[in-house]
N, C-alpha and C positions, 0 to 999 in steps of 0.2 A: 504493500500500500504506500509506503514511504517513497519508493522509486517512482510509482505512478504520479504521486503528488509533485515530486521534483521535476518530472518531465513536463507536466502541465504548466508549472510555474515559469518554465523557460520559453513557452510558446508565445508568439504574438500573431495577431490577425490583421491583415491589411484589406481594406475594401476600397474600391474606386468607382466613380461614376462621373461623367461629364468632366468638370474641372475641380472636383472635390475628391480628396483622399482622406481616409480615416485609418486610425490604428488603435488597437486596444492591447493591453497586457496586464496580467495579474501582478501583484506585488512580487518583486524579484525577477520579473521578466524585462524585456526591452521592446520599445516601439520604434520601428524604422519606417519612415515615410519617404517614398521615392516618387518623384514626378516623372512624366514621360521625358524622353530625351529632348533637349531644347527648351525645357520649361524649368521654372523655379517656384518654390513655395512663396506666395506673396502675402498670406495672412493665416493666422490661427483663429478659426472661428469658434472653436470650443476646446477646452482643455480642463480636465479635472483629475486630480490624484486624490482618491478617497473612495466613495461608493457611488460613482455615476451609474446611470442606467440608459437604456434605449439602444437604438441602432444608428448606423451612419446616416446622417442627415436629420436625425431627431434625438440626439443625445440630451440627457437631462441630468441636473445635479442631484446627488443623493444627500442624505443627512450628514455625511462626512465629506468635507471638501477643503483642500488646501487653496487658500485665496490667491497665492502667488503662482498657481499652476500655469496660467496663461503666459505671464511674463517670462517664466523660466523656459517654457516651450518656445516662445517667440525668439528668445536669445539663441536657441539651438537651431531652429528650422528656417527662419525667415531668410530669404535670399539664396537658399540652398536647393540644389536639385535632389539631393538625398542626404539624410542625417538620421541619427539615432539618439534615443534618450532612455536612461534606465528608470524603471518604475520602482523606486525604493525611497526609504526615509532619508537616505544620505543626500539624494538629489533634491527632494522636495520638502523635507522636514516631515514630522509626524502629526497630522491634523487630528488623529483620534487613536490614541494608544490602545493596543489590545485588539484592534479591528483589522481584519485582513483586507487590504485595500487593492485597488486596481487603477489603471490609468487609461483614460479615453481621450483621444485627440481627433479633431476634425480640422483639416486645412484646405485652403484654396490655392491652386497653382495656375500659372499662366506663362506664356512665352516671355522671354526677357524683353525689356523695354528697348525700343529703337533709339537708343541714346548711349553715347560713350562719355563717361566722366573722365576727363583728362587729369584734373587735379581738384583738390578740396583742401583749403588751408584755413588756419585761425591765427590771428595775431592781435595782441593788445595794442590799443592806441594810446597816445599821450594823455588822453582824457580818461583813461582807465576803462574804456569800453573794449569790446571784442569785435574785430572786423573779420567776418567770414568771407572768403572769396573762392569761387570755383569757375572752372572752364569746361564747357561741354562741346561735344562734336557730334555730328550726324544726328541732330535732333529731327524727329519726325513725329508731328502731332503731340509733342510734349506739352502738358497743361501748366503745371507749376511745380515749385520746389517748396516743401515744408521743412523749416529749420527746427530740429528737435534738440533738446538739451537734457543732460542728466548729471546727477551729482555722484553717481557710482559706476557709470559706464554700462549699466544693465537696464534700468528703467528710465525711459525717455518720455518727455512731454513736449508738445509743440510750443514753440516760442515765437514763430513768425512764418510768413509765407511770401514767396517771390514768384510772380508770373513768369512763365517761360516764353521765349521768342517763338518756339514751336518748330523751328527748322534751322538747319545750318550749324555754324560754329558760333558760340556766344560766351561772353564773360559776364559773370554775375557777382554781386556782393551784398552783404547784409550786416548791419551793425547791431550788436546786442548789448544792453546794459549789463554791467558786470558787478556782482556782489562779492566783495572781498572777504566775507565771513566764511565762505566755503573754500576748502583747500584746493579743490580741482573742479573744473567744469568740463564735461564731455559733449561734443557736438557731432551731429550727423545730418545728412540730407535725406529726406524722403522724396524721391523723384517720381512724380505722378503723371501718367499718360492720360489722354482725353477719354479713353475707354475705361478708366478706373484702375488699370494695372499700375503697379508701383514696385520699386525696389529701393534699398538703402545704400548710401555711400559708405566709405570707410569712416571710422570714428577718429576725431582729432581731440586733443586735450589742451586745456589752458590751466596753468598753475598760478595760484594767487600768492605764492611764496609764504604760505602759512605752514608752520612746523606741524608735521603729521606725526602724532604719537602712535597711531595704530598702523599695523601692517596693511598694505594695500597692493593691488595688482592692476595693471593697465596694458593693453585694452582688455575689456571683458564684455563680450566674447572675443577670442583671439583666433587668428588663422596662421600666423607665421612666427611672431615674436611676442613675448610678454616682458614687461618691466615690473619687477618687484620692488616696492618702495618701503624702506624701513628707516626709522629715525635713530636706530641704535644697532650695534653689532650683536648678532645672534645667529646661532646655527639653526638650520631647519631642513625640511625635506618636502618633496611633492609626492602625493599619492594619487592614484586613480580612484574611481568610485567604489572599487572593490577593496580598497585599502592597501593595494600593492605599491611599494615605494618605487617611484619612477626616477627620482633624482634627489641627491643630497645637495644642499646649498649652504653657503656661508654669507650672511647678509652683513654688510658693513654700512654704517650710517650713510645713506644715500640711495642710489638706484643700482639694480642688477638686471641686465637684460639676458633673457634665455630664449634660445631658438626652439620652438615647439612645432615646427613645420611638419616633421615626420611623425608626430604623436597622433594616435587614433582620435577620432572625434569622440567627445564625451565630456564628463564633468571631472575636474581635478581639484585637489585641495593642497594649499600651501600651509604647512604646519610648523610652528615653533613651540618652544616650551610654554608660551603664554597665549598664543593666538592661532586662529585658523581662518583662512580666507579661501573662498571658493571661486574658481573661474571655469569658464566653458571654452573648450577647444572645438572650433568648427572644422 
């Protein structure tokens, strides 16, 4: 009976119809969403780690639900053709101790936008504001750019919008008021087409030169490199979601950059004797 239960816990189910894909997994399993070739996942329409119910296209929340399920899944899947996430308390936290949980996800995919983002940068002005600048190429029916800001590199909120020229090669800029009480601000662009399709740019960071006492990592999610930030010298290590040690590190007051390009997609943890920080590798 134990062997049968273990086998079931490792299974995941994928459903697809039209431009919607869904995945479910019991606690301890993994959900992998894969869009057709030439498409990327553009939105997470439903995500719940807990006791969700229903079928693809009509998922519903159960009495147990981790409120950050959607933002965690968005950090993993948005802009990807294929990605995976583990259905466990390490990834999502435990919204209801003692209850056997499951993960249900519904996503929408579409073909990539007919736009090439050549560059996206952020720079502080003499007035203490932040000027964002970007250069696009091959625009076709591009509608607008939504400027999104975050204090942790994971959860973003819209802070402005710039209309697109809609064709050709174009330069854009947008100035944002800066609040110096926050150690770092993270910015990205949401590039929206006229038919509603969208994707995100790379993430850029602005430092407000405030001493950071806590361990932190940037960017998060990451695709190629991460920078671990520590205000003091301390030894630590990085583990995957299964607890396997991937890399030992020695943090000296300042920044340490680590190449994670070859690491498998998933959730990782940077651990020291005092702190734990989670980051996602796309």
